C-alpha positions in Angstrom: -1.5 -0.9 16.0 -2.7 -4.3 17.1 -6.3 -3.3 17.6 -6.9 -1.5 14.4 -10.4 -2.9 13.8 -11.4 -2.2 17.4 -10.2 1.4 17.1 -12.2 1.8 13.8 -15.3 0.5 15.4 -15.0 2.8 18.5 -14.3 5.7 16.2 -17.3 5.2 14.0 -19.7 4.3 16.8 -18.8 7.5 18.7 -19.0 9.5 15.4 -22.4 8.2 14.5 -23.7 8.9 18.1 -22.4 12.4 18.0 -23.9 13.1 14.6 -27.2 11.5 15.6 -27.4 13.6 18.8 -26.5 16.7 16.8 -29.1 16.1 14.2 -31.8 15.5 16.8 -30.9 18.7 18.7 -31.0 20.7 15.5 -34.4 19.3 14.5 -35.9 19.8 17.9 -34.5 23.4 18.2 -35.8 24.4 14.7 -39.2 22.8 15.4 -39.5 24.6 18.8 -38.4 28.0 17.4 -40.9 27.7 14.5 -43.8 26.7 16.8 -42.9 29.5 19.3 -42.7 32.0 16.5 -46.4 31.5 15.8 -47.5 32.3 19.4 -45.0 34.8 20.8 -44.4 38.5 20.2 -42.0 41.2 21.3 -39.4 40.2 23.9 -40.7 36.6 24.2 -39.7 36.1 20.5 -36.1 37.1 21.1 -34.7 33.7 20.0 -35.9 32.9 16.5 -34.9 31.5 13.2 -33.4 34.1 10.9 -30.7 33.9 8.2 -27.7 36.1 8.7 -24.3 36.1 7.1 -21.2 38.2 8.0 -17.5 38.2 8.1 -17.3 35.7 11.0 -19.4 33.2 9.0 -17.0 33.6 6.1 -14.0 33.0 8.3 -15.5 29.9 9.9 -16.6 28.6 6.5 -13.1 29.0 5.1 -11.6 27.3 8.2 -14.0 24.4 7.8 -13.1 24.1 4.1 -9.4 24.1 4.6 -9.4 21.7 7.5 -11.8 19.3 5.9 -9.8 19.3 2.7 -6.6 18.5 4.6 -8.5 15.8 6.6 -9.8 14.2 3.4 -6.3 14.2 1.8 -4.6 12.7 4.8 -7.5 10.5 6.0 -5.6 7.1 6.1 -2.4 8.6 7.3 -4.1 10.2 10.3 -5.6 7.0 11.6 -6.8 6.7 14.5 -6.9 10.5 14.8 -8.9 11.0 11.7 -12.4 10.4 13.1 -11.8 12.6 16.3 -10.7 15.4 14.0 -13.9 14.8 11.9 -15.9 15.0 15.2 -14.4 18.4 15.9 -15.1 19.5 12.3 -18.7 18.5 12.8 -18.8 20.7 15.9 -17.6 23.6 13.8 -20.4 22.9 11.3 -22.9 22.7 14.2 -21.7 26.1 15.5 -21.9 27.6 12.0 -25.5 26.4 11.6 -26.6 28.1 14.8 -24.6 31.3 14.0 -26.1 31.4 10.5 -29.8 30.4 11.0 -30.7 31.5 14.6 -30.8 34.8 16.5 -30.8 35.3 20.2 -29.9 33.1 23.2 -30.5 29.9 21.3 -27.2 30.5 19.6 -25.5 29.4 22.8 -26.7 25.9 21.9 -24.3 26.0 18.9 -21.4 27.0 21.2 -22.2 24.2 23.7 -22.5 21.7 20.9 -19.1 22.7 19.5 -17.6 22.5 23.0 -19.0 19.0 23.6 -17.7 17.9 20.1 -14.3 19.4 20.8 -14.1 17.7 24.2 -15.1 14.3 22.8 -12.6 14.7 19.9 -9.8 15.8 22.3 -10.5 12.9 24.7 -10.2 10.5 21.9 -7.1 12.1 20.5 -5.4 12.1 23.9 -6.4 8.5 24.7 -5.1 7.3 21.3 -1.9 9.2 21.8 -1.3 7.7 25.3 -2.2 4.2 23.9 0.3 4.7 21.1 3.0 5.8 23.6 2.3 2.8 25.9 2.4 0.4 22.9 5.7 1.9 21.6 7.3 1.6 25.0 6.3 -2.0 25.3 7.8 -2.7 21.8 11.1 -1.0 22.8 11.4 -3.1 25.9 10.5 -6.3 24.1 
């Protein structure tokens, strides 16, 4: 790839932005849930912070472990697709956080965050794949 440094920069800028937005939303959500827990009772306190762990959490954790280990082993070989896959993995971790530490409708925030991370990762993967195809076709013609 001719623009390897540009691709690295784009990958890391997008990754840092996604991680920053994810961290901010987690912090704001945890803060809001803890403040609301002090003043609400009954049905109003339906969304709250609470630890829970079950079979689904174990499956997601094992999937994260296997995929992240594979990603770490093949990091350089997967370039430029490595960071988009890492963004999707961060989305899985975001979802696991909300499944594990929240109860109620606020859990949808984890699903939405995963969906956004998945979309960003897939857009990057598809754009890099199309860019690779265009570059290869230009090299074949030349």
